[in-house]
N, C-alpha and C positions, 0 to 999 in steps of 0.2 A: 747185894740186898735182895730182900724177897719182896713178894707183893705186901704181905702184911706189914713190913717195915715201913714200905714207902706209904702204904694207905694210914698208918698211924701217923708219922710225920705230917702229911699231907692235909690230915684233920688237925693237927695242933697248929700249922702254919694258916691254915684257913682261919681258925679260930681267932688267932692272934691277930692277924690283917684285920678281920669283921670288928674288933674291938677298938683298934686303932683308928678305924674309919668313925666308928660311932663316936668315940671319944673327940674325934676331929670335928665331926660334925657339930657335937654339942658347945665345943668352944667356940665354932665358927658363929653359930646362932646366937648365943650370949655372951659374944665379945663386946667389949665397952664401945658405945658409939652405935648400934646396930639398932637400938630402940627406935629412934626417929626414922630410920628407914623402914621399920616393919610397921611404924604406925603409919607412914605415907601409904605404903604398898596395901594395909588393910582398909584404906578409903577408896580404893582404885573400883571397886565394884558398885560405890554408891555414886560415883561421878556422874555427871550429865551426859547422857548418849546421844545428844542431838548430833554431835559432829563425826559420828561414827563414818568412816569410809572418805572423809575428806581429810585431804595433805594438809600439812600446816605450811609447807615449804613452797607451795604454789598451787 
């Protein structure tokens, strides 16, 4: 195998891997039941900051 052949296959395989990762992330984000999780996480910055630094277990 020559360098050009390896570089061509490397680019093709890299593109396929990135497309699979992209669609995996999209499926993970828009999976059923994730709406509640993301709504809860979207309110975290707005929660009361009075207890920052205090541990809840003791």
